[in-house]
HTML snippet that shows the backbone in 3Dmol.js (N, CA, C, O; Angstrom):
<script src="https://3Dmol.org/build/3Dmol-min.js"></script>
<div id="view" style="width:600px;height:400px;position:relative"></div>
<script>
const pdb = `
ATOM      1  N   MET A   1      71.549 115.335  85.035  1.00  0.00           N
ATOM      2  CA  MET A   1      72.819 114.345  84.800  1.00  0.00           C
ATOM      3  C   MET A   1      72.307 113.564  83.421  1.00  0.00           C
ATOM      4  O   MET A   1      73.119 113.296  82.535  1.00  0.00           O
ATOM      5  N   LEU A   2      71.136 113.278  83.328  1.00  0.00           N
ATOM      6  CA  LEU A   2      70.896 112.578  82.164  1.00  0.00           C
ATOM      7  C   LEU A   2      70.821 113.250  80.839  1.00  0.00           C
ATOM      8  O   LEU A   2      70.966 112.710  79.743  1.00  0.00           O
ATOM      9  N   ASN A   3      70.536 114.694  81.127  1.00  0.00           N
ATOM     10  CA  ASN A   3      70.379 115.606  79.810  1.00  0.00           C
ATOM     11  C   ASN A   3      71.851 115.789  79.669  1.00  0.00           C
ATOM     12  O   ASN A   3      72.120 115.849  78.469  1.00  0.00           O
ATOM     13  N   GLU A   4      72.967 115.907  80.458  1.00  0.00           N
ATOM     14  CA  GLU A   4      74.175 116.184  80.095  1.00  0.00           C
ATOM     15  C   GLU A   4      75.078 114.786  79.644  1.00  0.00           C
ATOM     16  O   GLU A   4      76.219 114.787  79.182  1.00  0.00           O
ATOM     17  N   LEU A   5      74.294 113.719  79.896  1.00  0.00           N
ATOM     18  CA  LEU A   5      74.895 112.368  79.285  1.00  0.00           C
ATOM     19  C   LEU A   5      74.365 112.299  77.858  1.00  0.00           C
ATOM     20  O   LEU A   5      75.115 111.704  77.084  1.00  0.00           O
ATOM     21  N   TYR A   6      73.130 112.824  77.295  1.00  0.00           N
ATOM     22  CA  TYR A   6      72.673 112.561  76.344  1.00  0.00           C
ATOM     23  C   TYR A   6      73.277 113.615  75.315  1.00  0.00           C
ATOM     24  O   TYR A   6      73.526 113.345  74.140  1.00  0.00           O
ATOM     25  N   LYS A   7      73.486 114.887  75.933  1.00  0.00           N
ATOM     26  CA  LYS A   7      74.294 116.108  75.121  1.00  0.00           C
ATOM     27  C   LYS A   7      75.749 115.477  74.635  1.00  0.00           C
ATOM     28  O   LYS A   7      76.228 115.551  73.503  1.00  0.00           O
ATOM     29  N   ASN A   8      76.295 114.859  75.759  1.00  0.00           N
ATOM     30  CA  ASN A   8      77.719 114.289  75.427  1.00  0.00           C
ATOM     31  C   ASN A   8      77.769 112.816  74.775  1.00  0.00           C
ATOM     32  O   ASN A   8      78.873 112.272  74.732  1.00  0.00           O
ATOM     33  N   ARG A   9      76.618 112.116  74.252  1.00  0.00           N
ATOM     34  CA  ARG A   9      76.647 110.793  73.905  1.00  0.00           C
ATOM     35  C   ARG A   9      77.791 110.523  73.109  1.00  0.00           C
ATOM     36  O   ARG A   9      78.461 109.551  73.458  1.00  0.00           O
ATOM     37  N   LEU A  10      78.181 111.200  72.068  1.00  0.00           N
ATOM     38  CA  LEU A  10      79.205 110.691  71.328  1.00  0.00           C
ATOM     39  C   LEU A  10      80.567 110.762  72.018  1.00  0.00           C
ATOM     40  O   LEU A  10      81.385 109.877  71.769  1.00  0.00           O
ATOM     41  N   HIS A  11      80.860 111.705  72.831  1.00  0.00           N
ATOM     42  CA  HIS A  11      82.058 111.528  73.807  1.00  0.00           C
ATOM     43  C   HIS A  11      81.989 110.383  74.908  1.00  0.00           C
ATOM     44  O   HIS A  11      83.066 109.892  75.245  1.00  0.00           O
ATOM     45  N   TYR A  12      81.172 110.053  75.324  1.00  0.00           N
ATOM     46  CA  TYR A  12      80.780 108.559  75.826  1.00  0.00           C
ATOM     47  C   TYR A  12      80.890 107.712  75.176  1.00  0.00           C
ATOM     48  O   TYR A  12      81.604 106.821  75.636  1.00  0.00           O
ATOM     49  N   LEU A  13      80.281 107.469  73.761  1.00  0.00           N
ATOM     50  CA  LEU A  13      80.193 106.227  72.812  1.00  0.00           C
ATOM     51  C   LEU A  13      81.895 106.274  72.506  1.00  0.00           C
ATOM     52  O   LEU A  13      82.483 105.251  72.858  1.00  0.00           O
ATOM     53  N   PHE A  14      82.630 107.215  71.967  1.00  0.00           N
ATOM     54  CA  PHE A  14      84.034 107.086  71.816  1.00  0.00           C
ATOM     55  C   PHE A  14      84.731 106.419  73.151  1.00  0.00           C
ATOM     56  O   PHE A  14      85.648 105.619  72.965  1.00  0.00           O
ATOM     57  N   LEU A  15      84.336 106.715  74.425  1.00  0.00           N
ATOM     58  CA  LEU A  15      85.255 106.375  75.646  1.00  0.00           C
ATOM     59  C   LEU A  15      84.991 104.767  75.607  1.00  0.00           C
ATOM     60  O   LEU A  15      85.911 103.949  75.582  1.00  0.00           O
ATOM     61  N   PHE A  16      83.639 104.435  75.605  1.00  0.00           N
ATOM     62  CA  PHE A  16      83.170 103.052  75.653  1.00  0.00           C
ATOM     63  C   PHE A  16      83.672 102.231  74.624  1.00  0.00           C
ATOM     64  O   PHE A  16      84.089 101.103  74.884  1.00  0.00           O
ATOM     65  N   THR A  17      83.673 102.723  73.391  1.00  0.00           N
ATOM     66  CA  THR A  17      84.540 101.828  72.328  1.00  0.00           C
ATOM     67  C   THR A  17      85.793 101.455  72.456  1.00  0.00           C
ATOM     68  O   THR A  17      86.255 100.345  72.193  1.00  0.00           O
ATOM     69  N   GLY A  18      86.603 102.814  73.049  1.00  0.00           N
ATOM     70  CA  GLY A  18      87.941 102.834  73.174  1.00  0.00           C
ATOM     71  C   GLY A  18      88.272 101.524  74.682  1.00  0.00           C
ATOM     72  O   GLY A  18      89.062 100.592  74.830  1.00  0.00           O
ATOM     73  N   LEU A  19      87.400 102.018  75.361  1.00  0.00           N
ATOM     74  CA  LEU A  19      87.820 100.804  76.645  1.00  0.00           C
ATOM     75  C   LEU A  19      87.289  99.292  76.061  1.00  0.00           C
ATOM     76  O   LEU A  19      87.989  98.316  76.329  1.00  0.00           O
ATOM     77  N   PHE A  20      86.224  99.135  75.375  1.00  0.00           N
ATOM     78  CA  PHE A  20      85.850  97.892  74.692  1.00  0.00           C
ATOM     79  C   PHE A  20      87.101  97.346  73.921  1.00  0.00           C
ATOM     80  O   PHE A  20      87.537  96.230  74.202  1.00  0.00           O
ATOM     81  N   LEU A  21      87.633  98.054  73.033  1.00  0.00           N
ATOM     82  CA  LEU A  21      88.598  97.499  72.288  1.00  0.00           C
ATOM     83  C   LEU A  21      89.675  97.190  72.689  1.00  0.00           C
ATOM     84  O   LEU A  21      90.284  96.264  72.154  1.00  0.00           O
ATOM     85  N   GLY A  22      90.302  98.040  73.970  1.00  0.00           N
ATOM     86  CA  GLY A  22      91.285  97.830  74.952  1.00  0.00           C
ATOM     87  C   GLY A  22      91.102  96.415  75.685  1.00  0.00           C
ATOM     88  O   GLY A  22      91.995  95.574  75.779  1.00  0.00           O
ATOM     89  N   LEU A  23      89.821  96.289  76.180  1.00  0.00           N
ATOM     90  CA  LEU A  23      89.668  95.069  76.750  1.00  0.00           C
ATOM     91  C   LEU A  23      89.614  93.798  75.707  1.00  0.00           C
ATOM     92  O   LEU A  23      90.060  92.714  76.082  1.00  0.00           O
ATOM     93  N   THR A  24      89.131  93.933  74.560  1.00  0.00           N
ATOM     94  CA  THR A  24      89.373  92.836  73.608  1.00  0.00           C
ATOM     95  C   THR A  24      90.688  92.351  73.418  1.00  0.00           C
ATOM     96  O   THR A  24      91.048  91.174  73.402  1.00  0.00           O
ATOM     97  N   PHE A  25      91.581  93.685  73.234  1.00  0.00           N
ATOM     98  CA  PHE A  25      93.211  93.097  73.151  1.00  0.00           C
ATOM     99  C   PHE A  25      93.501  92.572  74.221  1.00  0.00           C
ATOM    100  O   PHE A  25      94.402  91.741  74.105  1.00  0.00           O
ATOM    101  N   PHE A  26      93.045  92.731  75.408  1.00  0.00           N
ATOM    102  CA  PHE A  26      93.693  92.413  76.860  1.00  0.00           C
ATOM    103  C   PHE A  26      93.459  90.831  76.822  1.00  0.00           C
ATOM    104  O   PHE A  26      94.366  89.999  76.842  1.00  0.00           O
ATOM    105  N   PHE A  27      92.004  90.540  76.761  1.00  0.00           N
ATOM    106  CA  PHE A  27      91.662  89.287  77.051  1.00  0.00           C
ATOM    107  C   PHE A  27      91.282  88.392  75.736  1.00  0.00           C
ATOM    108  O   PHE A  27      90.945  87.217  75.888  1.00  0.00           O
ATOM    109  N   GLY A  28      91.348  88.981  74.460  1.00  0.00           N
ATOM    110  CA  GLY A  28      91.178  88.020  73.355  1.00  0.00           C
ATOM    111  C   GLY A  28      92.075  87.668  72.600  1.00  0.00           C
ATOM    112  O   GLY A  28      92.146  86.459  72.383  1.00  0.00           O
ATOM    113  N   LEU A  29      93.026  88.536  71.967  1.00  0.00           N
ATOM    114  CA  LEU A  29      93.715  88.475  71.086  1.00  0.00           C
ATOM    115  C   LEU A  29      95.049  87.691  71.438  1.00  0.00           C
ATOM    116  O   LEU A  29      95.256  86.835  70.578  1.00  0.00           O
ATOM    117  N   PHE A  30      95.769  87.705  72.174  1.00  0.00           N
ATOM    118  CA  PHE A  30      96.898  87.193  72.689  1.00  0.00           C
ATOM    119  C   PHE A  30      97.079  86.876  74.098  1.00  0.00           C
ATOM    120  O   PHE A  30      96.734  87.622  75.015  1.00  0.00           O
ATOM    121  N   ASN A  31      97.601  85.809  74.225  1.00  0.00           N
ATOM    122  CA  ASN A  31      97.804  85.315  75.610  1.00  0.00           C
ATOM    123  C   ASN A  31      99.406  85.640  76.196  1.00  0.00           C
ATOM    124  O   ASN A  31      99.954  85.027  77.112  1.00  0.00           O
ATOM    125  N   LEU A  32      99.763  86.337  75.707  1.00  0.00           N
ATOM    126  CA  LEU A  32     101.548  86.934  76.054  1.00  0.00           C
ATOM    127  C   LEU A  32     101.498  87.942  76.946  1.00  0.00           C
ATOM    128  O   LEU A  32     100.615  88.787  76.801  1.00  0.00           O
ATOM    129  N   PRO A  33     102.277  88.033  77.860  1.00  0.00           N
ATOM    130  CA  PRO A  33     102.166  89.167  78.890  1.00  0.00           C
ATOM    131  C   PRO A  33     102.572  90.412  78.404  1.00  0.00           C
ATOM    132  O   PRO A  33     102.020  91.401  78.888  1.00  0.00           O
ATOM    133  N   SER A  34     103.500  90.577  77.472  1.00  0.00           N
ATOM    134  CA  SER A  34     103.695  91.706  76.777  1.00  0.00           C
ATOM    135  C   SER A  34     102.735  92.557  76.047  1.00  0.00           C
ATOM    136  O   SER A  34     102.771  93.787  76.036  1.00  0.00           O
ATOM    137  N   PHE A  35     101.756  91.713  75.356  1.00  0.00           N
ATOM    138  CA  PHE A  35     100.586  92.346  74.851  1.00  0.00           C
ATOM    139  C   PHE A  35      99.585  92.772  75.603  1.00  0.00           C
ATOM    140  O   PHE A  35      98.836  93.702  75.307  1.00  0.00           O
ATOM    141  N   LYS A  36      99.531  91.975  76.797  1.00  0.00           N
ATOM    142  CA  LYS A  36      98.542  92.535  78.131  1.00  0.00           C
ATOM    143  C   LYS A  36      99.327  93.786  78.743  1.00  0.00           C
ATOM    144  O   LYS A  36      98.689  94.839  78.724  1.00  0.00           O
ATOM    145  N   VAL A  37     100.484  93.825  79.229  1.00  0.00           N
ATOM    146  CA  VAL A  37     101.034  95.102  79.361  1.00  0.00           C
ATOM    147  C   VAL A  37     100.886  96.100  78.635  1.00  0.00           C
ATOM    148  O   VAL A  37     100.631  97.153  79.220  1.00  0.00           O
ATOM    149  N   GLY A  38     101.006  96.121  76.940  1.00  0.00           N
ATOM    150  CA  GLY A  38     100.717  96.885  76.294  1.00  0.00           C
ATOM    151  C   GLY A  38      99.439  97.547  76.218  1.00  0.00           C
ATOM    152  O   GLY A  38      99.218  98.750  76.078  1.00  0.00           O
ATOM    153  N   SER A  39      98.584  96.534  76.338  1.00  0.00           N
ATOM    154  CA  SER A  39      97.132  96.745  76.051  1.00  0.00           C
ATOM    155  C   SER A  39      96.594  97.585  77.184  1.00  0.00           C
ATOM    156  O   SER A  39      95.644  98.344  76.995  1.00  0.00           O
ATOM    157  N   ILE A  40      97.245  97.451  78.483  1.00  0.00           N
ATOM    158  CA  ILE A  40      96.731  98.064  79.676  1.00  0.00           C
ATOM    159  C   ILE A  40      97.485  99.491  79.706  1.00  0.00           C
ATOM    160  O   ILE A  40      96.858 100.433  80.193  1.00  0.00           O
ATOM    161  N   ILE A  41      98.823  99.717  79.205  1.00  0.00           N
ATOM    162  CA  ILE A  41      99.281 101.011  79.088  1.00  0.00           C
ATOM    163  C   ILE A  41      98.354 101.612  78.124  1.00  0.00           C
ATOM    164  O   ILE A  41      97.787 102.622  78.542  1.00  0.00           O
ATOM    165  N   GLY A  42      98.068 101.239  76.949  1.00  0.00           N
ATOM    166  CA  GLY A  42      97.270 101.917  76.032  1.00  0.00           C
ATOM    167  C   GLY A  42      95.946 102.335  76.610  1.00  0.00           C
ATOM    168  O   GLY A  42      95.546 103.493  76.489  1.00  0.00           O
ATOM    169  N   LEU A  43      95.140 101.235  77.349  1.00  0.00           N
ATOM    170  CA  LEU A  43      94.160 101.849  78.052  1.00  0.00           C
ATOM    171  C   LEU A  43      94.025 102.953  79.026  1.00  0.00           C
ATOM    172  O   LEU A  43      93.051 103.694  79.160  1.00  0.00           O
ATOM    173  N   CYS A  44      95.094 102.961  79.662  1.00  0.00           N
ATOM    174  CA  CYS A  44      95.208 104.009  80.857  1.00  0.00           C
ATOM    175  C   CYS A  44      95.835 105.396  80.019  1.00  0.00           C
ATOM    176  O   CYS A  44      95.586 106.514  80.468  1.00  0.00           O
ATOM    177  N   VAL A  45      96.466 105.267  79.068  1.00  0.00           N
ATOM    178  CA  VAL A  45      96.792 106.545  77.853  1.00  0.00           C
ATOM    179  C   VAL A  45      95.515 106.918  77.557  1.00  0.00           C
ATOM    180  O   VAL A  45      94.984 107.910  78.057  1.00  0.00           O
ATOM    181  N   PHE A  46      95.041 106.261  76.855  1.00  0.00           N
ATOM    182  CA  PHE A  46      93.537 106.433  76.491  1.00  0.00           C
ATOM    183  C   PHE A  46      92.739 107.194  77.169  1.00  0.00           C
ATOM    184  O   PHE A  46      92.432 108.338  76.834  1.00  0.00           O
ATOM    185  N   TYR A  47      92.286 106.512  78.336  1.00  0.00           N
ATOM    186  CA  TYR A  47      91.268 107.029  79.251  1.00  0.00           C
ATOM    187  C   TYR A  47      91.941 108.731  79.720  1.00  0.00           C
ATOM    188  O   TYR A  47      91.191 109.705  79.658  1.00  0.00           O
ATOM    189  N   PHE A  48      93.040 108.837  80.058  1.00  0.00           N
ATOM    190  CA  PHE A  48      93.614 110.062  80.415  1.00  0.00           C
ATOM    191  C   PHE A  48      93.439 111.199  79.482  1.00  0.00           C
ATOM    192  O   PHE A  48      92.988 112.290  79.830  1.00  0.00           O
ATOM    193  N   PHE A  49      93.879 110.843  78.073  1.00  0.00           N
ATOM    194  CA  PHE A  49      93.750 111.648  77.201  1.00  0.00           C
ATOM    195  C   PHE A  49      92.405 111.917  76.771  1.00  0.00           C
ATOM    196  O   PHE A  49      92.171 113.073  76.416  1.00  0.00           O
ATOM    197  N   TRP A  50      91.372 110.979  76.731  1.00  0.00           N
ATOM    198  CA  TRP A  50      90.049 111.042  76.494  1.00  0.00           C
ATOM    199  C   TRP A  50      89.588 112.001  77.750  1.00  0.00           C
ATOM    200  O   TRP A  50      88.701 112.783  77.407  1.00  0.00           O
ATOM    201  N   GLY A  51      89.876 112.087  78.748  1.00  0.00           N
ATOM    202  CA  GLY A  51      89.205 113.055  79.770  1.00  0.00           C
ATOM    203  C   GLY A  51      89.584 114.347  79.647  1.00  0.00           C
ATOM    204  O   GLY A  51      88.833 115.300  79.854  1.00  0.00           O
ATOM    205  N   ILE A  52      91.218 114.452  79.174  1.00  0.00           N
ATOM    206  CA  ILE A  52      91.355 116.003  78.781  1.00  0.00           C
ATOM    207  C   ILE A  52      90.806 116.637  77.706  1.00  0.00           C
ATOM    208  O   ILE A  52      90.644 117.855  77.627  1.00  0.00           O
ATOM    209  N   ILE A  53      90.482 115.734  76.778  1.00  0.00           N
ATOM    210  CA  ILE A  53      89.963 116.157  75.440  1.00  0.00           C
ATOM    211  C   ILE A  53      88.601 116.431  75.786  1.00  0.00           C
ATOM    212  O   ILE A  53      88.069 117.466  75.383  1.00  0.00           O
ATOM    213  N   HIS A  54      88.000 115.624  76.477  1.00  0.00           N
ATOM    214  CA  HIS A  54      86.515 115.922  76.726  1.00  0.00           C
ATOM    215  C   HIS A  54      86.221 117.050  77.582  1.00  0.00           C
ATOM    216  O   HIS A  54      85.249 117.734  77.262  1.00  0.00           O
ATOM    217  N   HIS A  55      87.002 117.429  78.802  1.00  0.00           N
ATOM    218  CA  HIS A  55      86.593 118.406  79.125  1.00  0.00           C
ATOM    219  C   HIS A  55      87.154 119.661  78.487  1.00  0.00           C
ATOM    220  O   HIS A  55      86.473 120.662  78.711  1.00  0.00           O
ATOM    221  N   TRP A  56      88.302 119.854  77.698  1.00  0.00           N
ATOM    222  CA  TRP A  56      88.688 120.925  77.004  1.00  0.00           C
ATOM    223  C   TRP A  56      87.400 121.047  76.086  1.00  0.00           C
ATOM    224  O   TRP A  56      87.019 122.218  76.074  1.00  0.00           O
ATOM    225  N   LEU A  57      86.715 120.323  75.417  1.00  0.00           N
ATOM    226  CA  LEU A  57      85.563 120.442  74.369  1.00  0.00           C
ATOM    227  C   LEU A  57      84.730 121.150  75.232  1.00  0.00           C
ATOM    228  O   LEU A  57      84.235 122.208  74.843  1.00  0.00           O
ATOM    229  N   GLU A  58      84.501 120.714  76.360  1.00  0.00           N
ATOM    230  CA  GLU A  58      83.282 121.000  77.463  1.00  0.00           C
ATOM    231  C   GLU A  58      83.705 122.804  77.906  1.00  0.00           C
ATOM    232  O   GLU A  58      82.943 123.696  78.280  1.00  0.00           O
ATOM    233  N   LYS A  59      84.834 122.826  77.732  1.00  0.00           N
ATOM    234  CA  LYS A  59      85.326 124.125  78.395  1.00  0.00           C
ATOM    235  C   LYS A  59      85.426 124.376  79.731  1.00  0.00           C
ATOM    236  O   LYS A  59      85.345 125.516  80.188  1.00  0.00           O
ATOM    237  N   ASP A  60      85.646 123.111  80.588  1.00  0.00           N
ATOM    238  CA  ASP A  60      85.719 123.300  81.954  1.00  0.00           C
ATOM    239  C   ASP A  60      86.985 122.595  82.320  1.00  0.00           C
ATOM    240  O   ASP A  60      86.912 121.995  83.392  1.00  0.00           O
ATOM    241  N   LEU A  61      88.090 122.522  81.712  1.00  0.00           N
ATOM    242  CA  LEU A  61      89.300 122.082  81.882  1.00  0.00           C
ATOM    243  C   LEU A  61      90.302 122.767  83.130  1.00  0.00           C
ATOM    244  O   LEU A  61      90.693 123.928  83.013  1.00  0.00           O
ATOM    245  N   HIS A  62      90.587 122.119  84.055  1.00  0.00           N
ATOM    246  CA  HIS A  62      91.219 122.801  85.066  1.00  0.00           C
ATOM    247  C   HIS A  62      92.519 122.093  85.463  1.00  0.00           C
ATOM    248  O   HIS A  62      92.636 120.939  85.051  1.00  0.00           O
ATOM    249  N   ILE A  63      93.433 122.565  86.139  1.00  0.00           N
ATOM    250  CA  ILE A  63      94.490 121.617  86.534  1.00  0.00           C
ATOM    251  C   ILE A  63      94.191 120.560  87.353  1.00  0.00           C
ATOM    252  O   ILE A  63      94.802 119.513  87.140  1.00  0.00           O
ATOM    253  N   LYS A  64      93.263 120.603  88.378  1.00  0.00           N
ATOM    254  CA  LYS A  64      92.463 119.790  89.126  1.00  0.00           C
ATOM    255  C   LYS A  64      92.183 118.404  88.336  1.00  0.00           C
ATOM    256  O   LYS A  64      92.586 117.262  88.556  1.00  0.00           O
ATOM    257  N   ILE A  65      91.335 118.940  87.329  1.00  0.00           N
ATOM    258  CA  ILE A  65      90.639 117.903  86.359  1.00  0.00           C
ATOM    259  C   ILE A  65      91.835 116.992  85.727  1.00  0.00           C
ATOM    260  O   ILE A  65      91.761 115.764  85.678  1.00  0.00           O
ATOM    261  N   VAL A  66      92.767 117.625  85.327  1.00  0.00           N
ATOM    262  CA  VAL A  66      94.204 116.862  84.686  1.00  0.00           C
ATOM    263  C   VAL A  66      94.786 116.040  85.747  1.00  0.00           C
ATOM    264  O   VAL A  66      95.085 114.864  85.537  1.00  0.00           O
ATOM    265  N   LEU A  67      94.967 116.638  86.933  1.00  0.00           N
ATOM    266  CA  LEU A  67      95.557 115.615  87.903  1.00  0.00           C
ATOM    267  C   LEU A  67      94.595 114.564  88.194  1.00  0.00           C
ATOM    268  O   LEU A  67      95.046 113.420  88.248  1.00  0.00           O
ATOM    269  N   GLU A  68      93.321 114.745  88.394  1.00  0.00           N
ATOM    270  CA  GLU A  68      92.532 113.663  88.794  1.00  0.00           C
ATOM    271  C   GLU A  68      92.523 112.532  87.707  1.00  0.00           C
ATOM    272  O   GLU A  68      92.535 111.369  88.110  1.00  0.00           O
ATOM    273  N   TYR A  69      92.502 112.768  86.439  1.00  0.00           N
ATOM    274  CA  TYR A  69      92.479 111.930  85.282  1.00  0.00           C
ATOM    275  C   TYR A  69      93.926 111.288  85.389  1.00  0.00           C
ATOM    276  O   TYR A  69      94.057 110.083  85.171  1.00  0.00           O
ATOM    277  N   LEU A  70      95.044 112.105  85.731  1.00  0.00           N
ATOM    278  CA  LEU A  70      96.521 111.490  85.522  1.00  0.00           C
ATOM    279  C   LEU A  70      96.348 110.331  86.888  1.00  0.00           C
ATOM    280  O   LEU A  70      96.558 109.135  86.685  1.00  0.00           O
ATOM    281  N   PHE A  71      96.022 110.745  88.005  1.00  0.00           N
ATOM    282  CA  PHE A  71      96.127 109.879  89.425  1.00  0.00           C
ATOM    283  C   PHE A  71      95.216 108.692  89.201  1.00  0.00           C
ATOM    284  O   PHE A  71      95.501 107.605  89.703  1.00  0.00           O
ATOM    285  N   VAL A  72      94.068 108.870  88.423  1.00  0.00           N
ATOM    286  CA  VAL A  72      93.267 107.611  88.161  1.00  0.00           C
ATOM    287  C   VAL A  72      93.619 106.741  87.271  1.00  0.00           C
ATOM    288  O   VAL A  72      93.362 105.538  87.306  1.00  0.00           O
ATOM    289  N   SER A  73      94.479 107.574  86.084  1.00  0.00           N
ATOM    290  CA  SER A  73      95.181 106.406  85.454  1.00  0.00           C
ATOM    291  C   SER A  73      96.438 105.768  85.694  1.00  0.00           C
ATOM    292  O   SER A  73      96.713 104.731  85.090  1.00  0.00           O
ATOM    293  N   LEU A  74      97.273 106.309  86.560  1.00  0.00           N
ATOM    294  CA  LEU A  74      98.310 105.733  87.149  1.00  0.00           C
ATOM    295  C   LEU A  74      97.830 104.873  88.425  1.00  0.00           C
ATOM    296  O   LEU A  74      98.675 104.053  88.785  1.00  0.00           O
ATOM    297  N   ILE A  75      96.847 104.893  89.049  1.00  0.00           N
ATOM    298  CA  ILE A  75      96.515 104.046  90.172  1.00  0.00           C
ATOM    299  C   ILE A  75      96.016 102.732  89.376  1.00  0.00           C
ATOM    300  O   ILE A  75      96.488 101.630  89.654  1.00  0.00           O
ATOM    301  N   ALA A  76      95.098 102.891  88.433  1.00  0.00           N
ATOM    302  CA  ALA A  76      94.624 101.731  87.537  1.00  0.00           C
ATOM    303  C   ALA A  76      95.826 100.831  86.871  1.00  0.00           C
ATOM    304  O   ALA A  76      95.826  99.605  86.757  1.00  0.00           O
ATOM    305  N   LEU A  77      96.684 101.600  86.528  1.00  0.00           N
ATOM    306  CA  LEU A  77      97.674 101.050  85.650  1.00  0.00           C
ATOM    307  C   LEU A  77      98.747 100.328  86.832  1.00  0.00           C
ATOM    308  O   LEU A  77      99.347  99.276  86.611  1.00  0.00           O
ATOM    309  N   ALA A  78      98.845 101.032  87.984  1.00  0.00           N
ATOM    310  CA  ALA A  78      99.470 100.329  88.905  1.00  0.00           C
ATOM    311  C   ALA A  78      98.930  99.090  89.382  1.00  0.00           C
ATOM    312  O   ALA A  78      99.591  98.054  89.444  1.00  0.00           O
ATOM    313  N   ILE A  79      97.795  99.191  89.699  1.00  0.00           N
ATOM    314  CA  ILE A  79      96.766  97.669  90.085  1.00  0.00           C
ATOM    315  C   ILE A  79      97.056  96.863  89.016  1.00  0.00           C
ATOM    316  O   ILE A  79      97.717  95.856  89.271  1.00  0.00           O
ATOM    317  N   LEU A  80      96.745  97.046  87.948  1.00  0.00           N
ATOM    318  CA  LEU A  80      96.582  96.299  86.857  1.00  0.00           C
ATOM    319  C   LEU A  80      97.940  95.587  86.422  1.00  0.00           C
ATOM    320  O   LEU A  80      98.010  94.361  86.328  1.00  0.00           O
ATOM    321  N   LEU A  81      98.963  96.396  86.175  1.00  0.00           N
ATOM    322  CA  LEU A  81     100.320  95.684  86.257  1.00  0.00           C
ATOM    323  C   LEU A  81     100.616  94.771  87.377  1.00  0.00           C
ATOM    324  O   LEU A  81     101.091  93.656  87.161  1.00  0.00           O
ATOM    325  N   SER A  82     100.342  95.222  88.629  1.00  0.00           N
ATOM    326  CA  SER A  82     100.746  94.290  89.680  1.00  0.00           C
ATOM    327  C   SER A  82      99.756  92.891  89.591  1.00  0.00           C
ATOM    328  O   SER A  82     100.110  91.807  90.053  1.00  0.00           O
ATOM    329  N   LEU A  83      98.753  93.075  89.066  1.00  0.00           N
ATOM    330  CA  LEU A  83      97.852  91.972  88.743  1.00  0.00           C
ATOM    331  C   LEU A  83      98.579  90.986  88.060  1.00  0.00           C
ATOM    332  O   LEU A  83      98.826  89.835  88.419  1.00  0.00           O
ATOM    333  N   ILE A  84      98.935  91.662  86.885  1.00  0.00           N
ATOM    334  CA  ILE A  84      99.764  90.617  85.590  1.00  0.00           C
ATOM    335  C   ILE A  84     101.077  90.173  86.130  1.00  0.00           C
ATOM    336  O   ILE A  84     101.609  89.126  85.758  1.00  0.00           O
ATOM    337  N   TRP A  85     101.623  91.020  87.056  1.00  0.00           N
ATOM    338  CA  TRP A  85     103.171  90.760  87.589  1.00  0.00           C
ATOM    339  C   TRP A  85     102.680  89.397  88.416  1.00  0.00           C
ATOM    340  O   TRP A  85     103.198  88.346  88.038  1.00  0.00           O
ATOM    341  N   ARG A  86     101.832  89.337  89.385  1.00  0.00           N
ATOM    342  CA  ARG A  86     101.474  88.519  90.171  1.00  0.00           C
ATOM    343  C   ARG A  86     101.078  86.935  89.493  1.00  0.00           C
ATOM    344  O   ARG A  86     101.582  85.851  89.787  1.00  0.00           O
ATOM    345  N   ALA A  87     100.090  87.212  88.576  1.00  0.00           N
ATOM    346  CA  ALA A  87      99.999  86.143  87.733  1.00  0.00           C
ATOM    347  C   ALA A  87     100.893  85.463  87.025  1.00  0.00           C
ATOM    348  O   ALA A  87     100.807  84.247  86.858  1.00  0.00           O
ATOM    349  N   GLN A  88     101.822  86.185  86.552  1.00  0.00           N
ATOM    350  CA  GLN A  88     102.874  85.621  85.805  1.00  0.00           C
ATOM    351  C   GLN A  88     103.888  85.096  86.549  1.00  0.00           C
ATOM    352  O   GLN A  88     104.792  84.490  85.975  1.00  0.00           O
ATOM    353  N   GLY A  89     103.885  85.257  88.003  1.00  0.00           N
ATOM    354  CA  GLY A  89     104.938  84.617  88.774  1.00  0.00           C
ATOM    355  C   GLY A  89     106.107  85.418  89.082  1.00  0.00           C
ATOM    356  O   GLY A  89     107.200  84.920  89.348  1.00  0.00           O
ATOM    357  N   GLY A  90     105.809  86.984  89.035  1.00  0.00           N
ATOM    358  CA  GLY A  90     106.840  88.037  89.240  1.00  0.00           C
ATOM    359  C   GLY A  90     107.781  88.318  87.886  1.00  0.00           C
ATOM    360  O   GLY A  90     108.973  88.625  87.852  1.00  0.00           O
ATOM    361  N   ARG A  91     106.940  88.131  86.896  1.00  0.00           N
ATOM    362  CA  ARG A  91     107.508  88.771  85.795  1.00  0.00           C
ATOM    363  C   ARG A  91     106.401  89.378  84.990  1.00  0.00           C
ATOM    364  O   ARG A  91     105.291  88.881  84.797  1.00  0.00           O
ATOM    365  N   LEU A  92     106.875  90.568  84.530  1.00  0.00           N
ATOM    366  CA  LEU A  92     105.799  91.300  83.290  1.00  0.00           C
ATOM    367  C   LEU A  92     105.951  90.953  81.917  1.00  0.00           C
ATOM    368  O   LEU A  92     104.940  90.861  81.221  1.00  0.00           O
ATOM    369  N   LEU A  93     107.167  90.732  81.399  1.00  0.00           N
ATOM    370  CA  LEU A  93     107.522  90.643  79.895  1.00  0.00           C
ATOM    371  C   LEU A  93     107.599  89.068  79.514  1.00  0.00           C
ATOM    372  O   LEU A  93     107.868  88.723  78.364  1.00  0.00           O
TER     373      LEU A  93
END
`;
const viewer = $3Dmol.createViewer("view");
viewer.addModel(pdb, "pdb");
viewer.setStyle({}, {cartoon: {color: "spectrum"}});
viewer.zoomTo();
viewer.render();
</script>
């Protein structure tokens, strides 16, 4: 496990950098719901494509992996958008 993490450290550095930037946009830059929605959508799309590219480079990309990243991204998107919707009193934008 640690050997594989060390081998793919640039992949994970890119992932953590992208997630950090997305969270910075979400929490730090603007307090407008439309920017929060955009940053959440961007984070989920980034995570999905990062997973696809990571497994493609590792040569172990299968339809099950694509579906897993898709469903995790969609579930995270639904949960986070519902939290924003609830915090904004029933409106997203």
